Structures are given as C-alpha cells and as structure tokens.
C-alpha positions in Angstrom: -11.3 5.9 -11.4 -10.6 3.4 -8.6 -6.9 3.9 -8.8 -7.2 7.6 -9.0 -9.3 7.6 -5.8 -7.0 5.2 -3.9 -3.9 7.1 -4.9 -5.2 10.1 -2.9 -7.0 8.4 0.0 -4.7 5.4 0.7 -1.8 7.5 2.3 -4.4 9.1 4.6 -5.9 5.7 5.4 -2.3 4.4 6.1 -1.7 7.3 8.5 -4.8 6.3 10.4 -3.8 2.6 10.5 -0.3 3.4 11.8 -1.7 5.5 14.6 -3.7 2.4 15.6 -0.6 0.4 15.8 -0.8 -1.4 12.4 -3.1 -4.1 13.6 -5.0 -4.2 10.2 -3.2 -6.4 7.6 -5.5 -6.7 4.6 -4.6 -5.2 1.2 -1.7 -3.1 2.5 1.8 -2.8 1.1 4.4 -4.6 3.2 1.7 -6.2 5.3 -0.5 -9.2 4.3 -1.1 -12.7 5.7 2.4 -13.5 6.7 2.8 -10.3 8.8 -0.7 -11.0 10.3 0.4 -14.5 11.4 3.7 -13.2 12.9 1.9 -10.4 14.7 -0.5 -12.8 16.4 2.2 -15.3 17.2 4.3 -12.5 18.8 1.2 -11.2 20.6 0.4 -14.6 22.1 4.0 -14.9 23.3 4.1 -11.4 24.8 0.7 -11.5 26.5 1.4 -14.9 28.1 5.0 -13.9 29.1 6.6 -16.5 26.9 3.7 -18.9 27.7 4.6 -18.9 31.5 1.3 -17.2 32.6 -2.3 -18.1 31.5 -3.7 -16.2 28.5 -6.6 -16.7 26.1 -7.2 -16.1 22.5 -10.6 -15.2 21.0 -11.2 -15.3 17.2 -14.3 -13.8 15.7 -15.8 -13.7 12.2 -18.3 -11.4 10.5 -21.3 -12.7 8.7 -21.3 -11.9 4.9 -19.0 -9.0 5.5 -18.8 -7.4 2.1 -22.4 -8.0 1.3 -23.3 -6.4 4.7 -21.5 -3.1 4.3 -24.1 -0.4 4.4 -23.5 2.1 1.6 -25.1 5.0 3.3 -23.0 4.5 6.5 -19.8 4.0 4.5 -20.4 7.1 2.5 -21.2 9.1 5.7 -17.9 8.0 7.3 -15.9 8.6 4.2 -17.4 12.0 3.5 -16.7 13.2 7.1 -13.1 11.8 6.8 -12.5 13.6 3.5 -13.9 16.9 4.7 -11.7 16.8 7.8 -8.6 16.0 5.7 -9.5 18.9 3.4 -9.7 21.3 6.4 -6.4 20.0 7.6 -4.7 20.5 4.2 -6.1 24.1 3.9 -4.8 24.9 7.4 -1.3 23.4 7.3 -0.8 21.5 4.1 0.8 18.1 4.6 3.4 19.2 7.1 2.2 16.7 9.8 2.0 13.8 7.4 4.6 11.1 8.0 6.4 10.9 4.7 7.8 7.4 5.5 4.2 6.3 4.7 4.6 7.7 1.2 8.0 6.0 0.9 6.4 2.6 1.8 3.7 3.2 -0.8 6.4 4.0 -3.4 5.2 7.6 -3.6 7.5 10.7 -3.6 4.8 13.2 -2.6 1.1 13.6 -2.2 -0.7 14.1 -5.5 -2.9 17.1 -6.3 -6.1 16.3 -4.4 -8.9 18.0 -6.5 -11.1 17.8 -3.4 -14.4 18.4 -5.1 -13.8 15.8 -7.7 -12.5 13.4 -5.1 -15.7 13.8 -3.1 -18.0 13.3 -6.1 -16.1 10.3 -7.5 -15.9 8.6 -4.2 -19.6 9.0 -3.7 -20.3 7.5 -7.1 -18.1 4.5 -6.5 -19.6 3.8 -3.0 -23.2 4.2 -4.1 -22.9 2.3 -7.4 -25.0 -0.8 -7.8 -23.1 -2.9 -10.4 -25.7 -5.7 -10.1 -28.2 -3.5 -11.9 -26.2 -3.2 -15.1 -23.9 -6.2 -15.3 -23.4 -9.0 -17.8 -24.0 -12.5 -16.5 -21.7 -15.2 -17.9 -23.8 -18.0 -16.2 -27.4 -19.0 -16.0 -29.2 -16.6 -13.6 -30.9 -19.5 -11.9 -27.6 -20.7 -10.5 -27.5 -17.6 -8.3 -30.7 -18.6 -6.5 -28.9 -21.3 -4.5 -26.5 -18.8 -2.9 -27.2 -17.5 0.6 -28.8 -14.1 0.6 -25.7 -12.5 2.2 -23.4 -13.9 -0.5 -24.5 -12.0 -3.5 -25.4 -8.4 -4.4 -28.4 -9.8 -6.3 -30.1 -10.9 -3.1 -28.6 -8.6 -0.5 -30.1 -5.1 0.1 -26.7 -3.8 1.0 -23.1 -4.5 0.1 -20.1 -3.5 -1.9 -18.6 -5.4 -4.9 -15.8 -7.5 -3.5 -13.6 -7.3 -6.6 -13.1 -3.5 -6.5 -9.9 -2.2 -5.2 -11.8 0.6 -3.5 -14.0 -1.9 -1.7 -10.9 -3.5 -0.1 -9.5 -0.2 1.1 -12.9 1.1 2.2 -13.4 -2.1 4.1 -10.2 -1.5 6.0 -11.3 2.1 6.7 -14.7 0.9 8.0 -13.1 -1.7 10.3 -10.7 0.9 11.7 -13.7 2.2 13.7 -14.0 -1.3 15.1 -10.3 -1.3 16.0 -10.7 2.0 17.8 -13.5 0.5 19.8 -11.6 -2.6 20.8 -8.5 -0.5 21.7 -10.7 1.7 23.9 -12.5 -1.3 25.4 -9.2 -3.0 26.3 -7.4 0.1 27.5 -5.1 -0.6 30.4 -5.3 -4.4 29.7 -2.5 -6.7 28.7 -3.8 -7.7 25.2 -3.0 -7.9 21.5 -5.3 -7.8 18.5 -5.1 -8.3 14.8 -7.7 -7.8 12.0 -7.8 -9.2 8.5 -10.9 -8.3 6.4 -13.7 -10.0 8.4 -11.6 -12.1 10.8 -10.1 -10.7 14.0 -8.1 -12.1 16.9 -7.9 -10.8 20.5 -5.4 -12.2 23.0 -5.8 -11.2 26.6 -4.6 -12.5 30.0 -7.9 -11.7 31.7 -10.4 -14.4 30.8 -13.3 -12.9 32.6 -12.9 -9.5 31.0 -12.4 -11.1 27.6 -15.6 -13.1 27.9 -17.5 -10.1 29.1 -16.2 -8.0 26.2 -17.7 -10.3 23.5 -21.3 -9.1 23.9 -20.1 -5.5 23.9 -18.1 -6.1 20.7 -21.2 -7.8 19.1 -23.4 -4.9 20.1 -21.0 -2.3 18.7 -20.7 -4.1 15.4 -24.4 -4.3 15.1 -25.5 -0.9 16.3 -22.6 1.3 15.0 -21.3 -0.5 11.9 -24.4 -2.6 11.0 -22.4 -5.8 10.9 -23.1 -9.1 12.5 -20.7 -11.2 14.5 -21.0 -14.9 13.5 -22.6 -16.9 16.3 -21.1 -20.3 15.2 -17.6 -19.1 14.2 -16.3 -18.0 17.5 -13.2 -19.5 19.1 -12.0 -19.0 22.7 -9.2 -21.2 24.0 -6.0 -20.9 26.0 -3.0 -19.7 23.9 -1.4 -23.0 24.6 -4.0 -24.6 22.3 -3.2 -22.2 19.5 -5.5 -20.6 17.0 -6.1 -20.8 13.2 -5.8 -17.4 11.5 -5.5 -16.6 7.8 -4.7 -20.1 6.8 -2.1 -20.9 9.5 -2.3 -22.8 12.8 -0.4 -20.6 15.3 0.9 -22.7 18.1 3.4 -21.9 20.9 6.7 -21.5 19.1 5.6 -23.1 15.8 3.4 -22.5 12.8 1.5 -25.1 10.7 -0.2 -24.6 7.4 -3.9 -25.4 7.6 -5.2 -28.5 5.9 -7.6 -26.3 4.0 -4.8 -24.4 2.4 -2.9 -27.6 1.6 -6.0 -29.1 0.0 -6.5 -26.0 -2.2 -2.9 -26.3 -3.5 -3.5 -30.0 -4.2 -6.8 -29.2 -6.0 -5.1 -26.5 -8.1 -2.3 -28.8 -9.1 -4.8 -31.5 -10.1 -6.9 -29.1 -12.1 -3.9 -27.6 -14.0 -2.6 -31.1 -14.7 -5.9 -32.0 -16.4 -5.8 -28.7 -18.4 -2.3 -29.3 -19.6 -3.0 -32.9 -20.6 -6.2 -32.0 -22.6 -5.0 -29.1 -24.6 -2.0 -27.1 -25.7 -1.5 -24.0 -23.4 -1.5 -20.5 -24.7 0.9 -17.9 -23.4 -1.8 -16.3 -21.2 -2.6 -19.8 -19.8 1.0 -20.3 -18.7 1.2 -16.8 -17.3 -2.0 -17.4 -15.2 -0.7 -20.8 -14.0 2.6 -19.3 -13.1 1.0 -16.5 -11.0 -1.3 -19.0 -9.3 1.4 -21.5 -8.5 3.8 -18.8 -7.2 1.1 -17.3 -5.0 0.6 -20.7 -3.3 4.3 -21.4 -3.1 5.1 -18.0 -1.7 2.8 -18.8 1.2 3.6 -22.5 1.7 7.4 -22.2 1.5 7.4 -20.2 4.8 6.1 -23.3 6.5 7.5 -26.9 6.8 6.0 -28.0 3.5 8.9 -29.0 1.2 7.8 -32.6 0.7 4.3 -31.5 0.1 5.3 -28.9 -2.5 7.6 -31.4 -4.3 5.0 -34.2 -4.3 2.2 -32.1 -5.8 4.4 -30.4 -8.4 6.0 -33.6 -9.6 2.6 -35.2 -9.5 1.4 -33.0 -12.4 3.5 -35.1 -14.8 5.5 -34.4 -17.9 3.2 -31.7 -19.3 4.2 -29.5 -16.4 7.9 -29.9 -17.0 7.4 -29.2 -20.7 5.8 -25.8 -19.9 7.6 -24.8 -16.7 10.7 -25.3 -14.6 11.3 -25.0 -10.9 13.8 -22.7 -9.2 15.2 -23.3 -5.7 13.7 -26.0 -3.4 10.4 -26.0 -5.1 9.9 -22.4 -4.1 9.2 -20.7 -7.5 8.2 -21.8 -10.9 8.9 -20.1 -14.2 7.5 -20.4 -17.7 9.7 -21.9 -20.4 10.4 -19.4 -23.2 10.6 -22.1 -25.9 7.9 -24.7 -25.7 8.5 -27.9 -27.8 5.3 -28.7 -29.7 3.6 -32.0 -29.0 4.4 -34.7 -31.5 4.3 -38.5 -31.6 7.8 -38.8 -30.2 6.8 -36.7 -27.2 3.7 -38.8 -26.6 5.7 -42.0 -26.8 8.2 -40.6 -24.3 5.5 -39.6 -22.0 3.8 -42.9 -22.1 7.1 -44.6 -21.5 7.7 -42.6 -18.3 10.4 -40.2 -19.7 10.4 -36.5 -19.3 12.5 -33.3 -19.2 12.3 -32.3 -15.6 14.5 -29.4 -14.8 15.2 -27.7 -11.5 17.3 -24.5 -11.6 
C-alpha cells in the first residue's frame, strides 16, 4: 500500500520541491547527504563571495521531529494537496507536469491515479496507530526509559519513522517551512538546505538572520506544531564552518565528523566479534556487505583512506575469509565460495596467516 501511494504522490511532491529550488534532500532520488553537503558548501561560498565578505551560517534542529508530527494537520495538508491535484488533472491532464521529473524517478508516465482510492488509503496510512497493535520483541519496561518524544508509545502525536510514506510525507510537511523561509528571506543574499529535521541558513546580513530566528520558531510552533530545539542552535561566521549531515563543511574543504568515524569503527568491531564467534549465513554476509558499503560510500568521498584501511584490516582473517575488497578500500563484496572452518584454518589464523585479497 505504501509503495502504491508513493508511486502516485511522489512525482507531484517532486514537482513541488523543484519549484522551491531543490533545497530538500532527504529520501529523494539523485539527492541525499552528499548533495546536501555540496549544496551548503557552494551556498557558503556564493553568499560570502568566495569568503571575501562576511557571512554567517545558522543551523537549527527540531525536537523529536517524527514523534511530533500532528496526524490531523498532516492529513489536512495532504487532503488539500490531493484535491487540488485532482482538479488540475481533470482540467488539463498532466500537460504542465515536467516529465524530466518522471525520468529522474525512473518512470515513463504517470500511473492511473484512482483518486478516491488514493484519498482513502492515504488517510488510513496517515491516521494509523501502529503502536496499538504491534508485536514487541523486547521487554515493555525497557521503553519507559526513553524520552516521551522518542516513542509512539509515549507521544500523543507522531508517525512511524520506518514507513516509506512517513519519510515522503515529512518532506511534504517541511516544504511549508521552506516556503516560509524563502518568503522571509526574499530579496536577501542567502542559501538554505533542509534534511529531515535539520536545516541550514546562510546569510550575509547577521542582524536580519538573528531577528529571523524567533520568527522561524514561531512559525514552526504555530503553523506546523513543531518545536525548534533551544540547545541545538548554531550561529557562526562561515569561516568557522558548520557540521551538517555528518560532515564538517569548512571553506574549501570537507571533513568527516568524528561521530561518523566512530560509528564505522563500532560497526567493524561488532562485525569482527560476530564473525569470530559463529559461522555466517548467506543473509548475514549480505547484511554486512550492505552496511559496510553504505559507510564506505559516504566515507570514500572524504580524505579517509587510511581510516578505512585500518578498520577493515583490523577485523582480522575472518573478514577476508568471507569478503574481499575492491579498489582502494572503497567497496567490499561477498565471496561466493566460503571455505569451511577447520583445524588447519584455526592454526593458520593463530599463526598470523590469512587470505587477504584486494581486487
């Protein structure tokens, strides 16, 4: 059902995002964290005239974003949006739809909309309370230690973060915030980017930027029923840089955050223990391959060769028995034929031998 809904609404959402200048980067094809980082880096450079004139960067964060989404408000906005798109289709079809959007989404044409069904199913998904009929895999008492805005069990509002529709609807909801910021900064030399609950605004007018923060906070609270975090606000000159989606963006250079590097190290350590304690099944190797390549795909675009090499080789011989590395520690692949563990292999491992292979 989720994919059926997204197949019909996503092209219309994308049309909205493109009209806003593509400043939203979450869960969109051909966008993502890398595009978000480059957009902010280029914006900092442009607004500051290649860092020759003063400019400032403000980064804000929303409190418990997904758990704070108001179901009634979200459905009201979606219902109005769908009704307007239906009237547009009945009036002119999809003649004014930019079909380059469909090409980017790997679609050849708009599907049959089934407007009444689309309306009902969207309402069911938005208003659904999965916490009322879910199966818990852990002790319910463990949920009591979570903050109230971190779980659907304790929050009176919210959407399930794991749903594809939630990610797309969150982008749609934040598009109203983008509209407000673009209206507020009209005529100013500025740049903005938004990724889920994080957003960055770069402006060369410090006084106007500071005066805009309370207005942004008020709009989020009164119109979208969201809260701007009081302790996660960052306002500095662009020369100091800013941390955004796991990267420190500095003038002319990008650094991977220590938090992201620590997560990669933690993953490698955890997988090394798993491989040492038991024989991996095919689905284990597939999961590890996907996780590794996700981190490597992000880290290889920064100056992290030595760090990638150190952590991968640090997993020991069990890693090389199950995987091999392609390129300069940029991609890992599963081995098709895994040699079973035997006494000879254990003696080789203990002696410091191995079968490391880099393709």
